[in-house]
C-alpha positions in Angstrom: 0.0 0.0 0.0 1.4 3.4 -1.0 1.9 6.2 1.6 -1.0 8.1 0.1 -3.2 5.1 0.4 -2.2 4.6 4.1 -3.0 8.3 4.8 -6.4 8.0 3.1 -7.2 4.8 5.0 -6.4 6.5 8.3 -8.5 9.5 7.4 -11.4 7.2 6.4 -11.1 5.3 9.7 -11.2 8.5 11.7 -14.2 9.6 9.7 -16.0 6.3 10.2 -15.4 6.6 13.9 -16.7 10.2 14.1 -19.8 10.3 16.3 -23.2 11.0 14.8 -25.5 13.8 15.8 -28.9 13.1 17.5 -32.1 15.0 17.5 -34.6 13.7 20.1 -38.0 15.1 19.1 -40.6 14.8 21.7 -44.2 15.3 20.5 -45.9 15.8 23.9 -49.1 13.9 24.3 -49.0 12.1 20.9 -51.0 8.8 20.8 -49.4 6.1 18.8 -52.4 5.2 16.7 -53.5 8.7 15.8 -50.4 9.1 13.5 -51.2 8.4 9.9 -49.9 9.8 6.6 -53.0 12.0 6.6 -52.9 13.3 10.2 -49.1 13.7 10.6 -47.2 13.0 7.4 -43.7 13.8 8.7 -44.1 11.7 11.8 -45.6 8.8 9.7 -42.7 9.0 7.3 -40.1 8.5 10.1 -42.1 5.5 11.3 -42.4 4.0 7.7 -38.8 4.7 6.6 -37.0 4.0 9.8 -38.0 2.0 12.9 -41.6 1.6 13.9 -41.6 1.0 17.7 -45.1 -0.3 17.5 -45.1 -1.9 21.0 -44.2 1.4 22.8 -44.8 2.5 26.3 -45.0 5.6 28.4 -43.8 5.4 32.0 -46.5 5.6 34.8 -47.7 8.1 36.0 -48.4 9.0 32.4 -47.7 12.7 32.9 -45.0 14.9 31.5 -42.2 15.5 34.1 -41.9 11.9 35.3 -41.4 10.8 31.7 -39.1 13.7 31.1 -36.9 12.5 33.9 -36.9 9.0 32.5 -36.2 10.1 29.0 -33.3 12.2 30.4 -31.7 9.5 32.6 -32.9 6.0 31.6 -34.0 5.5 35.2 -37.5 4.8 36.3 -39.4 7.3 38.4 -38.6 5.4 41.6 -35.0 6.4 41.0 -35.5 9.9 39.7 -38.0 11.0 42.3 -40.1 12.9 39.8 -43.3 11.3 40.6 -45.7 13.8 39.0 -46.0 17.3 37.6 -46.8 18.2 41.2 -44.9 16.5 44.0 -44.5 16.9 47.7 -41.2 18.5 48.6 -41.2 18.2 52.4 -41.1 21.7 53.9 -42.9 24.6 52.3 -41.1 26.4 49.5 -40.6 30.2 49.7 -42.8 32.8 48.1 -44.4 32.9 45.6 -45.1 29.2 46.2 -45.8 29.1 50.0 -46.6 25.4 49.9 -44.8 22.1 50.3 -46.2 21.1 46.9 -43.7 21.6 44.0 -45.1 22.4 40.5 -42.3 20.8 38.6 -43.1 22.4 35.2 -41.3 25.6 36.4 -37.7 26.6 36.0 -37.4 28.4 39.3 -38.9 25.4 41.1 -36.4 23.0 39.4 -33.7 25.2 40.9 -35.3 25.0 44.4 -35.6 21.2 44.1 -31.9 21.0 43.2 -31.0 23.1 46.2 -33.1 21.0 48.5 -32.1 17.6 47.2 -28.3 17.4 46.8 -27.7 19.7 43.9 -29.5 17.5 41.4 -32.9 16.4 42.6 -33.0 13.6 40.0 -29.8 12.1 41.5 -28.6 10.7 38.2 -26.6 11.7 35.1 -28.7 12.6 32.1 -27.9 12.0 28.4 -27.2 15.6 27.8 -24.9 15.9 30.8 -23.0 12.9 29.5 -22.8 14.2 26.0 -21.5 17.7 27.0 -18.9 16.0 29.2 -17.6 14.2 26.1 -17.4 17.4 24.1 -20.7 17.4 22.3 -22.7 20.6 21.7 -25.9 20.1 23.6 -29.2 22.0 23.5 -32.7 21.5 24.9 -35.5 23.7 23.6 -39.2 23.8 23.7 -41.8 23.2 26.5 -41.2 24.7 29.9 -40.3 22.1 32.6 -39.4 19.0 30.7 -36.7 20.9 28.7 -34.8 22.0 31.7 -35.1 18.5 33.2 -33.0 17.2 30.3 -29.9 18.7 31.9 -31.3 19.9 35.2 -28.0 21.2 36.6 -27.2 23.4 33.6 -28.6 26.7 34.8 -25.8 29.3 34.5 -25.6 29.5 30.7 -22.2 27.8 30.4 -23.3 24.2 29.7 -26.3 22.9 27.8 -28.2 25.6 26.0 -31.7 25.7 27.6 -34.4 27.5 25.7 -38.1 27.3 26.8 -41.2 29.4 27.5 -39.4 31.4 30.2 -36.3 32.3 28.0 -35.7 36.0 28.2 -37.2 36.4 31.7 -34.5 37.0 34.3 -37.0 36.1 37.1 -38.4 32.9 35.5 -36.0 31.4 33.0 -32.7 29.5 32.9 -29.8 31.8 32.1 -28.9 32.0 28.4 -25.2 32.6 27.4 -24.7 36.1 26.0 -23.4 34.8 22.7 -26.5 32.6 22.1 -28.8 35.5 22.9 -26.7 37.7 20.5 -27.0 35.1 17.8 -30.7 34.9 18.2 -31.0 38.6 17.9 -28.7 38.7 14.9 -31.0 36.2 13.2 -33.8 38.8 13.5 -35.6 36.9 16.2 -36.8 38.2 19.6 -34.7 37.0 22.5 -37.8 36.4 24.6 -40.0 33.4 24.0 -43.5 34.4 22.8 -46.5 33.4 24.8 -49.0 30.9 23.6 -51.5 33.6 22.8 -55.0 32.3 22.0 -53.7 28.7 22.3 -53.2 29.3 26.0 -56.9 30.2 26.7 -58.3 27.2 28.6 -61.9 28.5 28.7 -64.2 27.7 31.7 -67.1 25.5 32.6 -69.4 27.7 30.5 -66.9 28.9 27.9 -65.1 27.0 25.2 -61.3 26.9 25.3 -58.7 27.2 22.5 -59.6 26.8 18.8 -56.1 27.2 17.4 -52.9 25.2 17.7 -49.7 26.5 19.4 -48.2 27.7 16.1 -46.8 31.1 17.0 -44.7 29.9 20.0 -43.5 26.8 18.3 -42.5 28.7 15.2 -40.1 30.7 17.4 -38.5 27.6 18.9 -38.2 26.1 15.4 -36.6 29.3 14.0 -34.1 29.3 16.9 -33.3 25.7 16.1 -33.0 26.0 12.3 -31.7 29.6 11.9 -29.4 29.8 14.9 -28.4 26.5 16.5 -28.1 24.0 13.7 -26.0 26.4 11.5 -23.9 27.2 14.6 -23.2 23.5 15.2 -22.4 23.0 11.6 -19.8 25.8 11.7 -18.3 24.5 14.9 -17.8 21.1 13.4 -18.7 19.4 16.7 -21.2 16.6 17.1 -24.4 17.7 18.8 -27.4 16.3 20.7 -30.6 18.3 20.6 -33.8 17.7 22.5 -36.7 19.5 20.8 -39.8 19.2 23.0 -43.0 20.2 21.1 -45.8 21.4 23.3 -48.2 20.4 20.7 -50.4 18.3 20.6 -50.4 18.2 24.4 -51.1 21.9 25.2 -53.8 22.2 22.5 -55.5 18.9 23.5 -55.7 20.1 27.1 -57.2 23.5 26.1 -59.2 22.5 23.0 -62.6 24.2 22.8 -64.2 21.7 20.3 -65.9 19.6 22.9 -67.0 21.6 26.0 -68.7 19.3 28.5 -69.2 16.5 26.0 -67.1 13.4 25.3 -67.4 13.7 21.5 -65.5 14.7 19.5 -63.4 15.0 22.7 -59.7 15.2 21.7 -60.4 14.2 18.2 -61.8 17.5 16.9 -60.3 19.9 14.3 -58.2 21.8 16.9 -56.5 18.7 18.1 -55.9 17.6 14.5 -54.3 21.0 13.8 -52.0 20.5 16.8 -50.9 17.1 15.7 -50.1 18.5 12.2 -48.3 21.4 13.8 -45.9 19.0 15.6 -45.4 17.0 12.4 -44.7 20.1 10.4 -42.0 21.2 12.9 -40.3 17.8 12.6 -40.4 18.2 8.8 -38.8 21.6 9.0 -36.0 20.3 11.3 -35.3 17.5 8.8 -35.3 20.0 5.9 -32.8 22.2 7.8 -30.5 19.2 8.3 -30.6 18.4 4.6 -29.9 22.0 3.6 -26.9 22.1 6.0 -25.6 18.7 4.8 -26.1 17.2 8.2 -28.9 14.7 7.5 -26.8 11.7 6.7 -24.9 12.1 10.0 -27.9 12.7 12.2 -30.2 10.3 13.9 -33.8 11.4 14.5 -35.5 9.7 17.4 -39.2 10.6 18.0 -41.1 9.8 21.2 -44.1 11.1 23.1 -44.0 11.4 26.9 -47.5 9.8 27.1 -50.8 9.3 25.2 -54.0 11.2 25.8 -57.7 11.0 26.8 -60.8 13.1 27.0 -61.6 14.2 30.5 -64.6 13.1 32.6 -65.7 14.5 35.9 -68.7 12.3 36.4 -69.3 10.1 39.4 -72.4 8.5 41.0 -70.6 7.8 44.3 -68.5 11.0 45.1 -69.9 13.3 47.7 -68.1 16.1 46.0 -70.4 15.8 43.0 -73.5 16.5 45.1 -72.2 19.9 46.2 -72.4 23.2 44.2 -69.4 25.3 43.1 -69.5 28.6 41.3 -67.2 27.5 38.5 -68.2 23.8 38.0 -71.1 22.4 36.0 -73.7 21.2 38.5 -73.6 17.4 39.0 -69.9 17.1 38.1 -67.0 16.7 40.5 -64.7 19.7 41.1 -60.9 19.7 40.9 -59.7 18.3 44.2 -62.5 15.8 44.4 -60.3 13.0 45.8 -59.2 15.2 48.7 -62.7 16.3 49.4 -64.0 12.7 49.5 -61.1 11.5 51.7 -61.6 14.4 54.1 -65.2 13.2 54.5 -64.3 9.5 54.8 -61.5 10.1 57.3 -63.3 12.8 59.3 -60.4 15.2 58.9 -60.5 19.0 58.2 -59.6 20.0 54.6 -57.1 22.7 53.7 -55.4 24.0 50.7 -51.8 22.7 50.8 -50.7 26.3 51.3 -52.6 26.4 54.6 -56.1 28.0 54.3 -59.1 26.0 55.3 -61.4 24.8 52.5 -65.1 24.2 53.0 -66.7 22.4 50.0 -70.2 23.0 51.4 -69.6 26.7 50.7 -68.5 26.1 47.1 -64.8 25.9 47.7 -62.3 23.2 46.7 -58.5 22.9 47.0 -56.6 24.5 44.1 -52.9 24.0 44.9 -52.9 20.5 46.4 -54.7 19.5 49.6 -53.7 19.0 53.2 -56.0 16.9 55.5 -55.7 17.2 59.3 -56.4 19.5 62.2 -53.0 21.3 61.7 -52.4 22.3 58.1 -48.7 22.8 58.9 -48.4 19.2 60.1 -51.1 17.4 58.1 -52.0 13.7 58.3 -52.6 13.4 54.6 -51.4 15.4 51.5 -52.9 15.0 48.1 -51.1 16.1 44.9 -53.5 16.2 42.0 -51.9 14.9 38.7 -54.7 14.5 36.2 -55.5 10.9 35.7 -53.7 9.9 38.8 -53.2 11.5 42.3 -50.3 11.1 44.7 -51.1 10.7 48.4 -48.4 11.4 51.0 -48.7 10.3 54.6 -46.0 12.3 56.6 -47.4 11.5 60.1 -46.7 8.6 62.4 -50.1 6.9 61.7 -49.3 6.2 58.1 -49.9 2.4 58.1 -53.3 2.7 59.7 -54.3 5.6 57.5 -53.1 3.8 54.4 -55.6 1.0 55.0 -58.4 3.4 55.7 -57.6 5.4 52.5 -57.5 2.3 50.3 -60.8 1.1 51.7 -62.4 4.5 51.1 -61.0 4.9 47.6 -62.0 1.4 46.6 -65.7 2.3 47.3 -65.6 5.1 44.7 -66.7 4.5 41.1 -63.9 6.7 39.8 -61.2 4.4 41.3 -59.2 2.6 38.6 -55.9 1.4 40.2 -54.4 1.7 43.7 -50.8 1.2 44.6 -49.3 1.4 48.1 -45.7 1.9 49.2 -44.2 -1.5 50.1 -43.6 -0.7 53.8 -47.3 0.1 54.3 -48.8 -3.1 52.7 -49.9 -5.5 51.6 -53.4 -4.0 51.6 -56.3 -5.8 49.8 -57.3 -4.0 46.6 -53.9 -2.5 46.0 -50.6 -3.6 44.5 -47.3 -2.3 45.7 -45.5 0.7 44.2 -42.4 -1.4 43.6 -44.3 -3.5 41.1 -44.6 -0.5 38.8 -41.2 1.1 39.1 -42.1 3.7 41.8 -39.6 2.4 44.4 -35.9 3.1 44.2 -33.2 5.6 45.0 -35.4 8.7 44.9 -34.1 11.8 46.8 -37.6 13.4 47.0 -40.3 12.0 49.3 -42.0 8.9 47.9 -45.8 8.8 47.8 -47.5 6.5 50.2 -50.4 5.8 47.8 -51.0 6.4 44.1 -54.5 6.4 42.8 -55.2 6.0 39.1 -58.7 6.9 37.9 -61.0 4.8 35.8 -61.0 5.0 32.0 -63.5 4.0 29.3 -64.2 4.5 25.6 -66.7 7.0 24.3 -67.9 4.7 21.5 -65.5 4.5 18.6 -63.9 1.4 17.1 -60.5 2.0 18.8 -60.6 2.7 22.6 -57.1 4.1 22.4 -58.4 6.9 20.0 -61.5 7.7 21.9 -60.4 7.0 25.5 -62.1 8.9 28.3 -60.8 9.1 31.9 -61.8 10.6 35.2 -59.1 13.2 36.1 -58.2 15.6 38.9 -57.2 18.7 37.0 -58.2 22.2 36.1 -59.5 21.3 32.6 -63.2 21.0 31.9 -65.1 17.8 31.0 -64.6 17.2 27.3 -61.2 18.7 27.2 -58.0 16.7 27.1 -56.1 15.0 29.9 -53.7 12.1 30.7 -52.1 10.4 33.7 -54.1 7.2 34.0 -52.9 3.6 33.7 -55.1 2.8 30.7 -53.4 1.8 27.4 -54.7 5.0 25.8 -52.3 6.8 28.0 -49.4 4.3 28.1 -49.3 3.8 24.3 -47.1 6.7 23.2 -45.8 7.3 19.7 -42.1 6.1 19.1 -40.1 5.9 16.0 -36.5 6.5 14.8 -34.6 7.1 11.5 -31.0 7.8 10.7 -27.6 6.2 10.1 -27.7 4.2 13.3 -31.2 2.8 12.9 -32.6 0.1 10.6 -34.7 1.1 7.6 -38.3 -0.1 7.2 -38.2 -2.2 10.4 -41.2 -2.8 12.5 -40.0 -3.7 16.0 -42.4 -6.1 17.8 -40.5 -6.0 21.1 -41.7 -3.9 23.9 -39.9 -0.6 24.3 -40.4 2.5 26.5 -39.1 5.9 27.3 -36.7 4.3 29.8 -34.8 2.8 26.8 -34.0 6.0 25.0 -31.1 7.4 27.0 -29.5 4.0 27.3 -29.7 3.3 23.6 -28.5 6.7 22.5 -25.6 6.6 25.1 -24.7 3.2 23.5 -24.7 4.7 20.0 -22.7 7.7 21.0 -20.4 5.9 23.5 -21.4 8.1 26.4 -21.0 7.3 30.1 -24.3 7.6 32.0 -22.7 6.8 35.3 -23.2 3.9 37.6 -25.3 0.9 36.6 -28.9 0.4 37.7 -30.6 1.9 34.7 -34.1 0.6 34.2 -34.3 0.3 30.4 -32.3 -1.7 27.8 -30.4 -1.0 24.6 -32.8 -1.4 21.8 -30.2 -3.4 19.9 -32.7 -5.0 17.5 -33.5 -1.6 16.1 -29.9 -0.6 15.3 -28.4 -0.8 11.8 -25.4 -2.9 10.9 -26.3 -5.7 13.3 -28.1 -8.9 13.1 -29.9 -8.9 16.4 -33.2 -10.5 16.8 -35.9 -8.7 18.8 -35.8 -10.1 22.4 -38.5 -12.5 23.4 -41.1 -11.1 25.6 -43.4 -12.6 28.2 -46.8 -11.3 29.1 -47.3 -11.2 32.9 -50.5 -10.5 34.8 -50.4 -9.6 38.5 -53.5 -9.3 40.7 -54.0 -7.9 44.1 -56.0 -9.5 46.8 -59.6 -8.3 46.6 -60.9 -5.6 48.9 -63.9 -6.4 51.0 -66.2 -5.0 48.3 -64.4 -7.0 45.5 -62.3 -4.2 44.2 -58.9 -5.3 43.0 -56.0 -3.9 41.0 -54.7 -5.9 38.1 -51.4 -5.2 36.3 -50.6 -6.2 32.7 -46.9 -6.0 31.8 -44.4 -7.4 29.3 -41.0 -8.6 30.3 -38.1 -8.5 27.8 -34.3 -8.6 28.1 -34.5 -7.9 31.8 -36.8 -4.9 31.6 -40.5 -4.6 32.4 -43.0 -2.7 30.3 -46.3 -1.7 31.8 -49.4 -1.9 29.5 -52.3 -1.2 31.8 -53.4 -1.5 35.4 -56.6 -1.1 37.2 -59.9 -2.7 38.1 -61.2 -4.9 35.4 -64.0 -3.1 33.5 -62.7 0.3 34.5 -59.4 0.4 32.6 -58.9 0.7 28.8 -56.7 -2.1 27.4 -56.6 -4.2 30.6 -56.7 -8.0 30.2 -58.1 -9.4 33.5 
């Protein structure tokens, strides 16, 4: 071999070893089966041309920040401690919060959680942290809350670029490096994120909500990505990892005004369809920018959703809260905070807002920032954190074992009860499974819920219950608007797909996968160190190109609790594959979409 040939071979070897880029595109709240070439052409194209993760799973609770923490780290929620969009943080937080409840979709609160829990409330290395430690350019942009969680310690502008709804606000946002702010300005873009405008209008019990998708705000995120960041990474010549978290369709589905107080069309009306198309169009624009910059052949595109979605119900024949009247709730429906109201009655305990003030449902009031039950609001017996299709119950007092039994008994008598899980040290309790059986026990730094209650789900009448799923939920939305958080398959079956140089083409993966597999798989591809072992997911080796790896065999497993005195039981369907567990559905048979009793 000539000297020139040796040099060329060496150059080719180095080029072959150069790491690829990754864009992780999260379409918040995107149901797997709603994606077709008609509803979401760019998303459908990725699934058709690359890997179709047909047997995909959200992590329970099926709400945003728990899944964001799992996507970031590869650890289940029992390790990350991000048990819900609202969690109990121990002592009250300072003003303006004034409550021990932590709203996690908030950059300031994420900083407070870090301060309280060891400098990194998640307690684990994220994919973006590992990537920037190895010299990758890293950026997270999009929806407030889950974006900052992707590199939760990057808050001073010197590490991962964090751009979200609060960007440009010194009081609310994560600091942005001056050179990035200058580059955004030089591109002719405002350096402050726009609001959601009409898309942010949630409506009221007698007023329809949003009738437009979140186009304006997402166009700004997209412009920052395609006109500022991707060209910058191209010029730097460094590999990059980008997380783009699209608020649509989630935010629009929550607020949609197509179906006020009715289950049809629910979250399948024209406003939701526009939001799904908006997310798809944003993905198409990112891919077009990669092609224009010559980066497409070196960039993997991985698409996931944090969870599926449902239409909200607030109906109950058993709840005492539904028999009371409230000035801003349709008569006959339960108000937000209904679980806390019913528990206060069942346990004979005074009801307070988690921030302290007493709440009297008989006068038309209900708790709005979490609930505290007990004679002393500063030292409550029970705390309830509302999280949509599931609520978290904390028992900080000494009577936790006895209270847990009384609470499970009371909840099991309600027709809105779907699934009940109890922390292992408090059980076993008839009617409930343990939290360790669904990944909610581990090394969490934050307080662990004593009980998790998932609410019932049902179909509104179409051919596919995953498309027209309805669930009872404890949230601010109105009946007929969108919600998630339950343990029904309509919420656990998220959209997942991937395309790029490291993924097989035209491959339908039959094996179960979940959001817990993403960080581990991408770290494997990019040769990144995610820290000590103990991750909950697996490398999706069967989906990777250049390998002859068969999909791992999976085993269907059903776990049943002992029945409560009234016959209520919690049944869990899961799939086990390659040492990992994937949760399909859990709840009382007949009250849970997709559950096989």
